[in-house]
C-alpha positions in Angstrom: 0.0 0.1 -0.4 1.4 3.1 -1.0 1.3 6.1 1.3 0.1 9.4 0.0 1.6 11.5 2.3 4.2 14.3 2.2 7.1 15.0 3.6 8.9 18.5 3.9 10.8 18.5 0.5 15.0 18.1 1.6 15.6 21.7 0.0 13.4 23.9 2.5 15.5 22.0 5.1 18.8 23.3 3.4 17.0 26.7 3.3 16.0 26.7 7.2 19.6 25.6 8.9 20.9 28.2 6.7 18.9 30.6 8.2 19.6 29.5 11.4 23.4 29.3 10.8 23.5 33.3 9.1 20.6 34.4 12.5 23.4 33.1 14.9 26.3 34.5 13.0 27.3 37.6 12.1 24.2 39.4 13.2 24.2 38.5 17.6 28.1 39.3 16.9 26.7 42.8 15.5 24.5 43.5 18.0 26.1 42.1 21.1 29.4 43.9 21.3 28.3 46.9 22.5 27.1 45.1 26.2 31.0 43.8 25.9 32.1 46.9 25.4 33.0 48.1 29.2 33.9 45.0 30.1 36.7 44.5 27.5 37.7 47.6 28.2 38.2 47.1 32.4 39.8 43.5 31.9 42.4 45.1 29.5 42.7 48.2 30.8 42.1 49.7 27.1 40.3 52.8 25.7 37.1 52.5 23.6 38.9 52.9 20.7 41.7 50.5 21.4 38.6 47.5 21.7 36.8 49.4 18.9 39.6 49.2 16.3 40.6 45.6 17.0 36.5 44.8 16.2 36.7 47.4 13.2 40.2 44.8 11.9 38.7 41.3 12.6 35.2 43.3 10.8 38.0 44.0 7.7 39.6 41.0 7.8 36.4 39.2 8.0 34.7 41.2 4.7 38.1 40.4 3.0 39.3 36.6 4.0 35.8 35.4 2.8 37.0 35.2 -1.0 40.2 33.6 0.0 38.3 31.1 1.9 36.4 30.5 -0.8 39.0 30.3 -3.0 40.6 27.8 -0.7 37.5 25.8 -1.0 37.6 25.7 -4.6 40.9 24.9 -5.2 41.9 22.8 -2.4 38.5 20.7 -1.7 36.6 21.3 1.5 38.6 18.4 3.6 41.8 20.5 3.5 40.6 23.7 4.1 39.1 21.9 7.1 42.2 20.1 8.1 43.6 24.2 8.1 41.1 25.7 9.7 41.1 23.0 12.9 45.0 23.6 12.6 44.5 27.0 12.9 42.2 28.1 15.1 44.3 25.0 17.7 47.3 27.8 17.4 44.7 30.6 17.6 44.1 28.9 21.3 47.4 28.6 22.1 48.2 32.2 21.1 45.3 33.4 23.3 46.5 31.2 26.2 50.0 33.3 25.8 49.6 36.6 24.7 45.6 37.1 26.3 47.0 40.6 27.9 47.4 42.2 24.9 44.4 44.3 23.2 46.9 44.8 19.9 47.0 41.1 19.5 43.1 40.4 19.0 42.5 40.9 15.9 45.2 38.6 15.2 44.0 36.1 17.4 40.5 36.4 15.8 41.6 36.3 12.1 43.1 33.1 12.2 40.3 32.0 14.6 38.2 33.3 12.0 38.5 30.4 9.1 37.0 28.0 12.2 33.9 30.3 11.5 34.0 29.9 7.8 33.2 26.4 7.6 30.5 26.7 10.6 32.4 26.0 13.4 32.5 29.3 16.2 35.8 31.0 17.6 35.5 31.3 21.3 37.6 34.3 21.4 
């Protein structure tokens, strides 16, 4: 007996997953930065300008790096890029542990950890 029950088209699940990923990605980072501005200023003994400059450099490097990530994925396939991203994420965590008192190093740490976010993982820095 054939059931005429129709399930949801698989493509709509992909659209839903992409929408959730986009919702929890950049918008949450952008809209919550102001919440963490004062604690970052206190922890790093830095001015509002220094912390905001770090966030600005992070945003600009993410915009510039997105095209590089796309090129790497097209050229070397996804698995190799994920392996590179995993190694860079580990290096980022080690550097964060060693250099966590310096506000000037934050954009560098965010840049190296940023590759992990291209493949759907989230950097904790």
